[in-house]
C-alpha positions in Angstrom: 123.1 114.4 96.3 124.2 110.7 95.8 126.0 109.3 93.6 125.1 106.3 91.3 128.6 104.7 93.4 126.7 106.1 96.6 123.4 104.7 95.5 124.7 101.1 95.3 126.7 101.3 98.5 124.2 102.5 100.2 121.1 100.1 99.3 119.3 97.3 100.9 117.7 94.4 98.5 115.1 93.3 100.7 116.1 89.3 100.0 113.0 87.9 101.8 110.2 90.5 100.3 107.5 88.2 97.7 109.0 84.8 99.2 107.2 82.2 100.9 108.1 83.5 104.2 105.0 85.8 104.1 102.0 84.9 103.6 99.5 86.9 101.0 97.9 88.5 103.5 100.9 90.0 105.0 101.7 93.3 105.1 105.2 92.6 103.6 103.4 90.2 101.2 104.7 91.1 97.5 100.8 91.0 96.8 100.3 94.0 99.2 103.0 95.6 98.5 103.5 96.0 95.0 99.3 94.9 94.0 96.9 96.2 97.1 94.2 96.7 95.9 93.2 99.5 97.6 95.7 101.1 95.4 95.5 102.0 91.6 98.6 102.2 89.6 100.2 105.2 87.3 102.3 104.6 85.0 102.5 101.2 83.0 100.4 98.6 84.8 102.3 95.9 82.6 105.5 97.3 83.5 108.4 94.7 84.1 109.1 96.8 87.7 107.4 98.2 90.3 108.0 101.7 91.7 106.4 102.2 95.0 106.5 105.8 96.9 105.7 106.6 100.4 104.6 110.0 100.4 102.8 113.0 102.3 100.7 115.9 101.0 102.4 118.4 103.0 106.1 117.1 102.6 107.8 119.5 100.7 110.7 117.2 99.4 107.6 114.8 98.2 106.6 117.7 96.3 109.7 118.9 94.7 110.7 114.9 93.9 106.8 114.3 91.9 107.8 116.4 88.9 111.2 114.1 88.1 109.4 111.1 89.8 106.7 111.5 87.1 109.0 112.4 84.2 111.0 109.4 84.7 108.5 107.1 84.6 107.3 108.6 81.5 110.3 108.4 79.7 110.8 105.0 80.4 107.1 104.0 79.8 107.6 100.2 81.3 107.4 101.2 85.1 104.8 100.4 87.0 103.9 103.4 90.1 102.2 103.1 93.0 101.5 106.2 94.9 101.0 105.0 98.5 100.1 107.7 100.6 101.8 107.6 104.3 100.1 110.8 106.5 103.3 111.9 109.4 102.3 115.6 109.0 99.4 115.6 111.1 95.6 115.8 110.7 95.5 118.0 107.5 97.9 114.9 105.8 95.1 112.3 107.2 91.9 114.1 105.7 93.9 114.6 102.2 95.2 110.7 102.4 91.3 109.3 103.1 89.7 111.9 100.7 92.3 111.1 97.9 91.7 106.9 98.8 88.0 108.0 98.5 88.1 109.1 95.4 88.8 105.6 93.9 85.3 104.6 92.8 85.4 107.7 90.8 88.6 105.9 88.7 90.2 109.5 89.9 93.3 109.0 92.6 96.1 109.1 90.5 94.3 112.9 89.3 93.5 113.4 92.8 97.3 112.4 94.1 98.5 114.4 91.4 96.4 117.3 92.2 97.4 116.9 95.6 101.0 116.6 95.4 101.6 119.9 92.9 99.0 122.7 94.6 100.4 125.8 96.4 97.6 125.5 98.9 98.4 125.1 102.9 96.4 122.1 103.2 93.2 121.6 105.3 90.0 120.6 105.1 88.1 123.4 102.8 91.1 123.7 100.5 91.8 120.2 100.1 87.9 120.0 98.8 89.2 122.9 96.6 91.8 120.9 94.7 90.1 117.4 94.6 87.5 119.4 93.1 89.5 121.3 90.7 91.1 118.2 89.3 87.2 116.8 88.7 86.4 115.0 91.5 83.1 115.0 93.1 83.6 116.3 96.4 80.2 115.8 97.8 80.3 111.9 96.9 84.2 111.2 97.9 83.0 112.1 101.6 79.8 110.0 101.3 82.4 107.2 100.1 84.9 107.9 103.2 82.3 107.8 105.4 80.5 105.0 104.7 84.1 103.2 104.6 86.3 104.9 106.7 87.1 101.3 108.3 88.6 100.2 104.9 90.2 103.6 104.2 91.8 103.6 107.6 92.9 100.1 106.8 94.8 101.0 103.4 96.4 104.0 105.3 97.5 101.1 108.0 99.0 99.1 105.9 100.8 102.1 104.7 102.6 103.2 107.7 103.3 99.6 108.5 105.1 99.4 105.6 106.8 102.4 105.7 108.1 101.0 109.1 109.1 97.7 108.2 111.1 99.1 105.3 112.8 101.0 108.1 111.7 104.4 106.5 112.4 107.5 108.2 110.2 109.8 107.0 109.1 110.9 103.3 109.5 110.6 100.3 110.6 106.9 100.4 110.6 104.7 97.5 111.0 100.7 97.3 112.5 100.8 93.6 112.3 96.8 92.0 114.0 95.2 95.2 116.0 98.4 96.5 114.8 100.4 99.1 115.4 104.1 98.2 115.0 106.7 101.3 114.8 110.6 100.4 114.1 113.4 97.6 116.6 112.3 94.7 117.9 114.0 91.2 116.9 111.8 88.1 120.2 110.4 87.7 119.8 108.7 90.7 116.5 107.0 90.0 117.6 106.4 86.0 120.8 104.9 87.8 118.4 103.0 90.6 116.0 102.0 88.0 118.8 100.4 86.1 120.7 98.2 89.1 116.9 97.5 89.7 116.5 96.0 86.4 119.7 94.1 86.7 119.0 92.3 90.4 115.6 91.2 89.1 117.2 89.1 86.1 119.5 87.5 88.8 
């Protein structure tokens, strides 16, 4: 656990983020970090700040922090939440990430993400399909979409990976809160402090 003071001292604003130094199609452009058209927004799409989470469905720390983050975002009511899949735990994680992205045309991206983040099942292709079906995803349709759009889906996962590396993240979960990098799973009070500091920074 880190204190609010520790968070402020250890956080690093990425000052060049979203400036003219990056072209609109650059991996670190504001458009692709905060508003990637391939990734639907959870939380309040019109929120005054954004939280981007880089996570893996087999990461135990991601699963632990998931309800904490959702509670903070729900109770705040003015945060855009972007779930970016960063599959770092092998083939099962890649397949799960692909299938969540493939569920987007069904408008089930957020539901699919939550289902996989909250399941106790050990993920493989069969259990991933089972969990997604329980969340209301038409698995056969998602698989057909994955086959049809494998390059586009792979490119989205590739952008997520490139962004996470460019921000210097070492693993999951890792967060962008406003214009601060916040690696690791933290308790509610740290998220609240980070959000408050991010709002102050955006007003400067």
